[in-house]
Backbone as CSV, one residue per row, in Angstrom:
resi,resn,N_x,N_y,N_z,CA_x,CA_y,CA_z,C_x,C_y,C_z
1,UNK,-4.049,-11.853,-16.957,-4.610,-11.710,-15.555,-4.159,-10.400,-14.936
2,UNK,-5.486,-9.841,-14.626,-5.512,-8.472,-14.208,-5.029,-8.388,-12.756
3,UNK,-4.079,-7.474,-12.147,-3.927,-7.512,-10.883,-4.402,-6.033,-10.112
4,UNK,-4.797,-6.042,-8.772,-5.159,-5.216,-8.046,-4.414,-4.678,-6.923
5,UNK,-3.593,-3.641,-6.667,-2.844,-3.447,-5.479,-3.310,-2.299,-5.087
6,UNK,-3.256,-2.237,-3.459,-3.874,-0.827,-2.756,-2.765,-0.715,-1.910
7,UNK,-2.274,0.547,-1.944,-1.373,1.263,-1.486,-1.927,2.192,-0.170
8,UNK,-1.762,1.670,1.004,-2.286,2.356,2.217,-1.449,2.930,3.433
9,UNK,-1.848,3.993,4.117,-0.761,4.312,5.063,-1.379,3.260,6.365
10,UNK,-0.437,3.022,7.071,-0.807,2.222,8.248,-0.722,2.992,9.563
11,UNK,-0.008,4.027,9.737,0.221,4.795,10.802,-0.703,6.174,10.729
12,UNK,-2.048,5.949,9.974,-2.702,6.962,9.899,-4.009,7.045,11.224
13,UNK,-4.591,7.803,11.488,-5.630,7.939,12.720,-6.975,6.892,12.315
14,UNK,-7.249,6.839,11.169,-8.336,5.779,10.806,-7.452,4.440,10.089
15,UNK,-8.701,3.513,9.975,-8.178,2.570,9.322,-8.170,2.548,8.039
16,UNK,-7.810,2.145,7.119,-7.951,2.100,5.692,-8.431,0.478,5.062
17,UNK,-9.525,0.411,4.599,-10.190,-0.673,4.029,-9.710,-1.277,2.543
18,UNK,-9.343,-2.339,2.429,-8.786,-2.737,1.354,-9.959,-2.950,0.174
19,UNK,-10.108,-1.472,-0.161,-11.470,-1.344,-1.161,-11.280,-0.362,-1.929
20,UNK,-11.807,-0.125,-3.117,-11.727,1.240,-3.978,-13.178,1.899,-3.100
21,UNK,-13.779,1.643,-2.481,-15.099,2.350,-1.599,-14.460,2.805,-0.666
22,UNK,-13.354,2.716,-0.028,-12.504,3.256,1.302,-12.942,4.774,1.393
23,UNK,-13.285,5.029,2.724,-13.829,6.301,2.858,-12.752,7.531,2.274
24,UNK,-11.597,7.303,2.367,-10.475,8.238,2.014,-10.533,8.727,0.424
25,UNK,-11.313,7.757,-0.232,-11.351,8.072,-2.080,-10.564,7.832,-2.782
26,UNK,-9.647,6.659,-2.501,-8.817,6.370,-3.579,-8.786,6.549,-5.095
27,UNK,-8.459,7.041,-5.826,-8.644,7.188,-7.255,-7.596,6.043,-8.226
28,UNK,-8.043,5.258,-8.766,-7.559,4.093,-9.501,-6.552,4.880,-10.688
29,UNK,-5.376,4.133,-10.659,-4.471,4.376,-11.727,-4.127,3.169,-12.498
30,UNK,-4.352,3.063,-13.640,-4.162,1.875,-14.539,-2.821,1.900,-14.907
31,UNK,-2.513,0.736,-14.777,-0.869,-0.046,-15.077,-1.034,-0.801,-16.699
32,UNK,-0.446,-0.531,-17.667,-0.392,-0.538,-18.832,0.833,-1.722,-19.204
33,UNK,0.565,-2.768,-20.006,1.424,-3.334,-20.786,2.149,-2.620,-21.989
34,UNK,3.243,-2.134,-21.899,3.602,-1.232,-23.074,3.847,-1.702,-24.231
35,UNK,4.074,-2.867,-24.618,3.990,-3.603,-25.968,2.655,-3.325,-26.504
36,UNK,1.512,-3.832,-25.993,0.538,-3.610,-26.667,-0.754,-2.466,-26.298
37,UNK,-0.252,-1.823,-25.261,-1.125,-1.124,-24.392,-2.376,-1.393,-23.805
38,UNK,-2.405,-2.889,-23.535,-3.487,-3.678,-22.802,-3.412,-3.251,-21.254
39,UNK,-4.181,-3.021,-20.632,-4.230,-2.861,-19.085,-4.144,-4.218,-18.203
40,UNK,-3.160,-4.202,-17.509,-2.698,-5.430,-16.944,-2.857,-5.053,-15.309
41,UNK,-3.032,-4.101,-14.738,-3.468,-3.990,-13.671,-4.071,-2.624,-12.891
42,UNK,-4.164,-2.554,-11.540,-4.812,-1.353,-11.217,-4.482,-0.784,-9.960
43,UNK,-3.832,0.268,-9.723,-3.312,0.828,-8.371,-4.139,1.606,-7.767
44,UNK,-4.604,1.335,-6.816,-5.289,2.488,-5.530,-4.508,2.897,-4.778
45,UNK,-4.287,4.569,-4.777,-3.306,4.861,-3.571,-4.400,5.677,-2.712
46,UNK,-4.321,5.291,-1.477,-5.266,5.862,-0.452,-4.669,7.162,0.265
47,UNK,-5.408,7.950,0.598,-5.097,9.343,0.974,-5.248,9.532,2.387
48,UNK,-3.845,9.492,3.195,-3.977,9.407,4.711,-4.564,11.001,5.194
49,UNK,-5.240,10.988,6.392,-5.892,12.322,7.307,-4.693,13.066,7.891
50,UNK,-3.413,12.378,8.202,-2.453,13.084,8.616,-1.146,12.535,8.192
51,UNK,0.027,13.660,7.975,1.032,13.019,7.411,1.341,11.394,7.969
52,UNK,1.767,10.518,7.203,2.165,9.361,7.417,3.620,8.959,6.969
53,UNK,4.084,8.140,7.648,5.352,7.593,7.521,5.600,6.039,7.205
54,UNK,4.619,5.438,7.366,4.575,4.073,7.064,3.467,3.702,6.323
55,UNK,3.519,2.849,4.896,2.691,2.468,4.098,2.940,0.858,3.804
56,UNK,1.685,0.280,3.097,1.960,-1.048,2.942,1.345,-1.012,1.744
57,UNK,1.884,-2.256,0.816,0.822,-2.265,-0.551,0.381,-3.692,-0.489
58,UNK,-0.925,-4.403,-0.942,-1.305,-5.178,-0.801,-2.069,-5.538,-1.991
């Protein structure tokens, strides 16, 4: 089962939607199962407009 995680700044000037199409342009990072190199998930790291101190993963 493939999982998707979004890491978003929560104290940014704008809200970030939990979507690969968020206005900040998050790029996907694939996560692999090392034993057989199968993709088991994707991490989207959202980009803040200002330096942020608080982040959340969902």
